[in-house]
Each structure stands twice: as C-alpha cells, then as structure tokens.
mmCIF file of the C-alpha atoms, coordinates in Angstrom:
data_MODEL
# 
_entry.id   MODEL 
# 
loop_
_atom_site.group_PDB 
_atom_site.id 
_atom_site.type_symbol 
_atom_site.label_atom_id 
_atom_site.label_alt_id 
_atom_site.label_comp_id 
_atom_site.label_asym_id 
_atom_site.label_entity_id 
_atom_site.label_seq_id 
_atom_site.pdbx_PDB_ins_code 
_atom_site.Cartn_x 
_atom_site.Cartn_y 
_atom_site.Cartn_z 
_atom_site.occupancy 
_atom_site.B_iso_or_equiv 
_atom_site.pdbx_formal_charge 
_atom_site.auth_seq_id 
_atom_site.auth_comp_id 
_atom_site.auth_asym_id 
_atom_site.auth_atom_id 
_atom_site.pdbx_PDB_model_num 
ATOM 1   C CA . UNK A 1 1   ? 55.572 26.824 -55.467 1.00 0.00 ? 1   UNK A CA 1 
ATOM 2   C CA . UNK A 1 2   ? 55.977 23.417 -53.837 1.00 0.00 ? 2   UNK A CA 1 
ATOM 3   C CA . UNK A 1 3   ? 59.532 24.302 -52.789 1.00 0.00 ? 3   UNK A CA 1 
ATOM 4   C CA . UNK A 1 4   ? 58.364 27.440 -50.975 1.00 0.00 ? 4   UNK A CA 1 
ATOM 5   C CA . UNK A 1 5   ? 55.622 25.551 -49.159 1.00 0.00 ? 5   UNK A CA 1 
ATOM 6   C CA . UNK A 1 6   ? 58.095 22.780 -48.331 1.00 0.00 ? 6   UNK A CA 1 
ATOM 7   C CA . UNK A 1 7   ? 60.592 25.250 -46.865 1.00 0.00 ? 7   UNK A CA 1 
ATOM 8   C CA . UNK A 1 8   ? 57.880 26.877 -44.739 1.00 0.00 ? 8   UNK A CA 1 
ATOM 9   C CA . UNK A 1 9   ? 56.703 23.507 -43.463 1.00 0.00 ? 9   UNK A CA 1 
ATOM 10  C CA . UNK A 1 10  ? 60.274 22.473 -42.573 1.00 0.00 ? 10  UNK A CA 1 
ATOM 11  C CA . UNK A 1 11  ? 60.788 25.690 -40.581 1.00 0.00 ? 11  UNK A CA 1 
ATOM 12  C CA . UNK A 1 12  ? 57.501 25.066 -38.752 1.00 0.00 ? 12  UNK A CA 1 
ATOM 13  C CA . UNK A 1 13  ? 58.550 21.473 -38.044 1.00 0.00 ? 13  UNK A CA 1 
ATOM 14  C CA . UNK A 1 14  ? 61.853 22.650 -36.558 1.00 0.00 ? 14  UNK A CA 1 
ATOM 15  C CA . UNK A 1 15  ? 60.057 25.082 -34.238 1.00 0.00 ? 15  UNK A CA 1 
ATOM 16  C CA . UNK A 1 16  ? 57.670 22.315 -33.182 1.00 0.00 ? 16  UNK A CA 1 
ATOM 17  C CA . UNK A 1 17  ? 60.663 20.042 -32.626 1.00 0.00 ? 17  UNK A CA 1 
ATOM 18  C CA . UNK A 1 18  ? 62.296 22.656 -30.400 1.00 0.00 ? 18  UNK A CA 1 
ATOM 19  C CA . UNK A 1 19  ? 59.132 22.869 -28.342 1.00 0.00 ? 19  UNK A CA 1 
ATOM 20  C CA . UNK A 1 20  ? 58.717 19.101 -28.124 1.00 0.00 ? 20  UNK A CA 1 
ATOM 21  C CA . UNK A 1 21  ? 62.321 18.669 -26.938 1.00 0.00 ? 21  UNK A CA 1 
ATOM 22  C CA . UNK A 1 22  ? 61.809 21.200 -24.180 1.00 0.00 ? 22  UNK A CA 1 
ATOM 23  C CA . UNK A 1 23  ? 58.393 19.857 -23.200 1.00 0.00 ? 23  UNK A CA 1 
ATOM 24  C CA . UNK A 1 24  ? 59.595 16.228 -23.159 1.00 0.00 ? 24  UNK A CA 1 
ATOM 25  C CA . UNK A 1 25  ? 57.077 15.021 -25.724 1.00 0.00 ? 25  UNK A CA 1 
ATOM 26  C CA . UNK A 1 26  ? 57.861 13.026 -28.898 1.00 0.00 ? 26  UNK A CA 1 
ATOM 27  C CA . UNK A 1 27  ? 60.087 14.929 -31.315 1.00 0.00 ? 27  UNK A CA 1 
ATOM 28  C CA . UNK A 1 28  ? 58.764 16.280 -34.610 1.00 0.00 ? 28  UNK A CA 1 
ATOM 29  C CA . UNK A 1 29  ? 61.894 16.265 -36.828 1.00 0.00 ? 29  UNK A CA 1 
ATOM 30  C CA . UNK A 1 30  ? 60.959 12.987 -38.582 1.00 0.00 ? 30  UNK A CA 1 
ATOM 31  C CA . UNK A 1 31  ? 58.123 14.878 -40.286 1.00 0.00 ? 31  UNK A CA 1 
ATOM 32  C CA . UNK A 1 32  ? 60.788 16.750 -42.303 1.00 0.00 ? 32  UNK A CA 1 
ATOM 33  C CA . UNK A 1 33  ? 61.723 13.411 -43.872 1.00 0.00 ? 33  UNK A CA 1 
ATOM 34  C CA . UNK A 1 34  ? 58.271 13.395 -45.471 1.00 0.00 ? 34  UNK A CA 1 
ATOM 35  C CA . UNK A 1 35  ? 59.014 16.791 -47.045 1.00 0.00 ? 35  UNK A CA 1 
ATOM 36  C CA . UNK A 1 36  ? 62.184 15.378 -48.596 1.00 0.00 ? 36  UNK A CA 1 
ATOM 37  C CA . UNK A 1 37  ? 60.183 12.432 -49.908 1.00 0.00 ? 37  UNK A CA 1 
ATOM 38  C CA . UNK A 1 38  ? 57.568 14.799 -51.389 1.00 0.00 ? 38  UNK A CA 1 
ATOM 39  C CA . UNK A 1 39  ? 60.338 16.804 -53.076 1.00 0.00 ? 39  UNK A CA 1 
ATOM 40  C CA . UNK A 1 40  ? 61.728 13.599 -54.580 1.00 0.00 ? 40  UNK A CA 1 
ATOM 41  C CA . UNK A 1 41  ? 58.356 12.275 -55.747 1.00 0.00 ? 41  UNK A CA 1 
ATOM 42  C CA . UNK A 1 42  ? 57.314 15.639 -57.216 1.00 0.00 ? 42  UNK A CA 1 
ATOM 43  C CA . UNK A 1 43  ? 60.687 15.879 -58.964 1.00 0.00 ? 43  UNK A CA 1 
ATOM 44  C CA . UNK A 1 44  ? 61.496 19.340 -57.659 1.00 0.00 ? 44  UNK A CA 1 
ATOM 45  C CA . UNK A 1 45  ? 64.914 20.871 -58.239 1.00 0.00 ? 45  UNK A CA 1 
ATOM 46  C CA . UNK A 1 46  ? 67.716 18.852 -56.676 1.00 0.00 ? 46  UNK A CA 1 
ATOM 47  C CA . UNK A 1 47  ? 68.871 22.029 -54.931 1.00 0.00 ? 47  UNK A CA 1 
ATOM 48  C CA . UNK A 1 48  ? 65.632 22.200 -52.929 1.00 0.00 ? 48  UNK A CA 1 
ATOM 49  C CA . UNK A 1 49  ? 66.054 18.663 -51.674 1.00 0.00 ? 49  UNK A CA 1 
ATOM 50  C CA . UNK A 1 50  ? 69.708 19.250 -50.766 1.00 0.00 ? 50  UNK A CA 1 
ATOM 51  C CA . UNK A 1 51  ? 68.807 22.439 -48.849 1.00 0.00 ? 51  UNK A CA 1 
ATOM 52  C CA . UNK A 1 52  ? 66.245 20.584 -46.719 1.00 0.00 ? 52  UNK A CA 1 
ATOM 53  C CA . UNK A 1 53  ? 68.678 17.707 -46.122 1.00 0.00 ? 53  UNK A CA 1 
ATOM 54  C CA . UNK A 1 54  ? 71.463 20.065 -45.043 1.00 0.00 ? 54  UNK A CA 1 
ATOM 55  C CA . UNK A 1 55  ? 69.152 22.111 -42.796 1.00 0.00 ? 55  UNK A CA 1 
ATOM 56  C CA . UNK A 1 56  ? 67.839 18.973 -41.122 1.00 0.00 ? 56  UNK A CA 1 
ATOM 57  C CA . UNK A 1 57  ? 71.340 17.506 -40.641 1.00 0.00 ? 57  UNK A CA 1 
ATOM 58  C CA . UNK A 1 58  ? 72.509 20.805 -39.127 1.00 0.00 ? 58  UNK A CA 1 
ATOM 59  C CA . UNK A 1 59  ? 69.433 20.923 -36.860 1.00 0.00 ? 59  UNK A CA 1 
ATOM 60  C CA . UNK A 1 60  ? 70.060 17.388 -35.632 1.00 0.00 ? 60  UNK A CA 1 
ATOM 61  C CA . UNK A 1 61  ? 73.705 18.246 -34.979 1.00 0.00 ? 61  UNK A CA 1 
ATOM 62  C CA . UNK A 1 62  ? 72.766 21.358 -32.978 1.00 0.00 ? 62  UNK A CA 1 
ATOM 63  C CA . UNK A 1 63  ? 70.159 19.519 -30.911 1.00 0.00 ? 63  UNK A CA 1 
ATOM 64  C CA . UNK A 1 64  ? 72.553 16.688 -30.119 1.00 0.00 ? 64  UNK A CA 1 
ATOM 65  C CA . UNK A 1 65  ? 75.231 19.183 -29.092 1.00 0.00 ? 65  UNK A CA 1 
ATOM 66  C CA . UNK A 1 66  ? 72.594 20.728 -26.816 1.00 0.00 ? 66  UNK A CA 1 
ATOM 67  C CA . UNK A 1 67  ? 71.917 17.337 -25.253 1.00 0.00 ? 67  UNK A CA 1 
ATOM 68  C CA . UNK A 1 68  ? 75.653 16.833 -24.711 1.00 0.00 ? 68  UNK A CA 1 
ATOM 69  C CA . UNK A 1 69  ? 76.808 20.201 -23.358 1.00 0.00 ? 69  UNK A CA 1 
ATOM 70  C CA . UNK A 1 70  ? 73.587 22.080 -22.481 1.00 0.00 ? 70  UNK A CA 1 
ATOM 71  C CA . UNK A 1 71  ? 73.969 25.566 -23.951 1.00 0.00 ? 71  UNK A CA 1 
ATOM 72  C CA . UNK A 1 72  ? 70.326 26.580 -23.338 1.00 0.00 ? 72  UNK A CA 1 
ATOM 73  C CA . UNK A 1 73  ? 68.357 25.551 -26.412 1.00 0.00 ? 73  UNK A CA 1 
ATOM 74  C CA . UNK A 1 74  ? 66.085 23.243 -24.393 1.00 0.00 ? 74  UNK A CA 1 
ATOM 75  C CA . UNK A 1 75  ? 65.346 26.090 -21.992 1.00 0.00 ? 75  UNK A CA 1 
ATOM 76  C CA . UNK A 1 76  ? 63.998 28.148 -24.883 1.00 0.00 ? 76  UNK A CA 1 
ATOM 77  C CA . UNK A 1 77  ? 61.924 25.245 -26.203 1.00 0.00 ? 77  UNK A CA 1 
ATOM 78  C CA . UNK A 1 78  ? 60.478 24.219 -22.854 1.00 0.00 ? 78  UNK A CA 1 
ATOM 79  C CA . UNK A 1 79  ? 59.743 27.545 -21.263 1.00 0.00 ? 79  UNK A CA 1 
ATOM 80  C CA . UNK A 1 80  ? 58.868 29.509 -24.383 1.00 0.00 ? 80  UNK A CA 1 
ATOM 81  C CA . UNK A 1 81  ? 55.453 27.907 -24.762 1.00 0.00 ? 81  UNK A CA 1 
ATOM 82  C CA . UNK A 1 82  ? 54.256 26.427 -21.444 1.00 0.00 ? 82  UNK A CA 1 
ATOM 83  C CA . UNK A 1 83  ? 55.980 28.483 -18.795 1.00 0.00 ? 83  UNK A CA 1 
ATOM 84  C CA . UNK A 1 84  ? 58.485 26.824 -16.490 1.00 0.00 ? 84  UNK A CA 1 
ATOM 85  C CA . UNK A 1 85  ? 58.981 23.169 -17.380 1.00 0.00 ? 85  UNK A CA 1 
ATOM 86  C CA . UNK A 1 86  ? 61.441 22.248 -14.613 1.00 0.00 ? 86  UNK A CA 1 
ATOM 87  C CA . UNK A 1 87  ? 58.993 20.115 -12.627 1.00 0.00 ? 87  UNK A CA 1 
ATOM 88  C CA . UNK A 1 88  ? 58.680 17.711 -15.535 1.00 0.00 ? 88  UNK A CA 1 
ATOM 89  C CA . UNK A 1 89  ? 62.478 17.482 -15.910 1.00 0.00 ? 89  UNK A CA 1 
ATOM 90  C CA . UNK A 1 90  ? 62.872 16.915 -12.156 1.00 0.00 ? 90  UNK A CA 1 
ATOM 91  C CA . UNK A 1 91  ? 60.834 13.726 -12.488 1.00 0.00 ? 91  UNK A CA 1 
ATOM 92  C CA . UNK A 1 92  ? 63.367 12.341 -14.979 1.00 0.00 ? 92  UNK A CA 1 
ATOM 93  C CA . UNK A 1 93  ? 66.763 13.566 -13.795 1.00 0.00 ? 93  UNK A CA 1 
ATOM 94  C CA . UNK A 1 94  ? 68.278 14.979 -10.644 1.00 0.00 ? 94  UNK A CA 1 
ATOM 95  C CA . UNK A 1 95  ? 71.225 17.137 -11.650 1.00 0.00 ? 95  UNK A CA 1 
ATOM 96  C CA . UNK A 1 96  ? 71.971 20.743 -10.728 1.00 0.00 ? 96  UNK A CA 1 
ATOM 97  C CA . UNK A 1 97  ? 71.132 22.186 -14.149 1.00 0.00 ? 97  UNK A CA 1 
ATOM 98  C CA . UNK A 1 98  ? 67.977 20.612 -15.587 1.00 0.00 ? 98  UNK A CA 1 
ATOM 99  C CA . UNK A 1 99  ? 67.670 18.857 -17.970 1.00 0.00 ? 99  UNK A CA 1 
ATOM 100 C CA . UNK A 1 100 ? 70.743 16.741 -17.429 1.00 0.00 ? 100 UNK A CA 1 
ATOM 101 C CA . UNK A 1 101 ? 73.350 16.337 -20.131 1.00 0.00 ? 101 UNK A CA 1 
ATOM 102 C CA . UNK A 1 102 ? 73.397 12.906 -21.698 1.00 0.00 ? 102 UNK A CA 1 
ATOM 103 C CA . UNK A 1 103 ? 77.092 13.105 -22.549 1.00 0.00 ? 103 UNK A CA 1 
ATOM 104 C CA . UNK A 1 104 ? 79.212 13.341 -25.672 1.00 0.00 ? 104 UNK A CA 1 
ATOM 105 C CA . UNK A 1 105 ? 79.261 9.617  -26.450 1.00 0.00 ? 105 UNK A CA 1 
ATOM 106 C CA . UNK A 1 106 ? 75.514 9.148  -26.220 1.00 0.00 ? 106 UNK A CA 1 
ATOM 107 C CA . UNK A 1 107 ? 74.809 12.328 -28.183 1.00 0.00 ? 107 UNK A CA 1 
ATOM 108 C CA . UNK A 1 108 ? 77.266 11.374 -30.926 1.00 0.00 ? 108 UNK A CA 1 
ATOM 109 C CA . UNK A 1 109 ? 75.792 7.894  -31.248 1.00 0.00 ? 109 UNK A CA 1 
ATOM 110 C CA . UNK A 1 110 ? 72.260 9.311  -31.330 1.00 0.00 ? 110 UNK A CA 1 
ATOM 111 C CA . UNK A 1 111 ? 73.260 11.802 -34.038 1.00 0.00 ? 111 UNK A CA 1 
ATOM 112 C CA . UNK A 1 112 ? 74.750 9.099  -36.254 1.00 0.00 ? 112 UNK A CA 1 
ATOM 113 C CA . UNK A 1 113 ? 71.689 6.879  -35.844 1.00 0.00 ? 113 UNK A CA 1 
ATOM 114 C CA . UNK A 1 114 ? 69.371 9.767  -36.793 1.00 0.00 ? 114 UNK A CA 1 
ATOM 115 C CA . UNK A 1 115 ? 71.474 10.713 -39.819 1.00 0.00 ? 115 UNK A CA 1 
ATOM 116 C CA . UNK A 1 116 ? 71.741 7.077  -40.937 1.00 0.00 ? 116 UNK A CA 1 
ATOM 117 C CA . UNK A 1 117 ? 67.972 6.634  -40.886 1.00 0.00 ? 117 UNK A CA 1 
ATOM 118 C CA . UNK A 1 118 ? 67.470 9.944  -42.698 1.00 0.00 ? 118 UNK A CA 1 
ATOM 119 C CA . UNK A 1 119 ? 70.080 9.316  -45.403 1.00 0.00 ? 119 UNK A CA 1 
ATOM 120 C CA . UNK A 1 120 ? 68.894 5.717  -45.956 1.00 0.00 ? 120 UNK A CA 1 
ATOM 121 C CA . UNK A 1 121 ? 65.333 6.975  -46.417 1.00 0.00 ? 121 UNK A CA 1 
ATOM 122 C CA . UNK A 1 122 ? 66.581 9.568  -48.917 1.00 0.00 ? 122 UNK A CA 1 
ATOM 123 C CA . UNK A 1 123 ? 68.638 6.991  -50.823 1.00 0.00 ? 123 UNK A CA 1 
ATOM 124 C CA . UNK A 1 124 ? 65.848 4.411  -51.099 1.00 0.00 ? 124 UNK A CA 1 
ATOM 125 C CA . UNK A 1 125 ? 63.117 6.956  -51.894 1.00 0.00 ? 125 UNK A CA 1 
ATOM 126 C CA . UNK A 1 126 ? 65.302 8.520  -54.568 1.00 0.00 ? 126 UNK A CA 1 
ATOM 127 C CA . UNK A 1 127 ? 65.626 5.085  -56.148 1.00 0.00 ? 127 UNK A CA 1 
ATOM 128 C CA . UNK A 1 128 ? 61.837 4.665  -56.354 1.00 0.00 ? 128 UNK A CA 1 
ATOM 129 C CA . UNK A 1 129 ? 61.064 8.246  -57.370 1.00 0.00 ? 129 UNK A CA 1 
# 
C-alpha cells in the first residue's frame, strides 16, 4: 500500500515541479527525495525505491535538457495553470523566445549537482535505515 501511495505522491510532485518551473517559483522535485527516504525507512521492496530513483533522475534530465535547448516543457508548465506567464519571464531575461536557454554547460553542471545530492542522500539514508 505504501508503494502505491508513494508512486502517486511522486507523480503529483512532478506535476507541481513542472508548474513551479514555468511559474518561476521554487521547484518541488526535492520533495520526492523524502519519498525515497520513507521507502527506505519503511523497508519497502527495493524495486519500489529504484523505480522512484530512476523516474526522478529521468525527470531531472528532461528538465535540464529543457533549460538547455527549450523544447516547450516550460511553456506547458507556466501557461497551463496561470495563463500567459511571459511578463514574469521578461523581467528576468530578454531573448526572442522566453524563457531564455541557460546553455548546455550550465544545464549539464546543474544536472550533475542535483543527481549528486540525490544519490548521496539515498546512500547515507540507506546506511541508517
């Protein structure tokens, strides 16, 4: 039962994260780390924990690719909930296609930092659980 609830919460967190990226508010993906920690503490099946880890790593990869090459994911997140969000992006960047790309190097570095924090949390929590 806890695995099913955990999966549902992770999906909800990813949708909230999509919205927060588009609306330029703090991101929600770190909340999924808590789900992994709960899975470890509750000693759920290892498969459940691995599924959440892989889904979160894939999500972080997709969002960082979006920040690098701009394929439209932020447009869905920003305009899907609040209407047109371009005025907020215009305050931050001034490129032709808002929001501006932050480039491959920056996105790659950001991805590796996120994954490092996530994997370190998993490793240390697993040791205590």
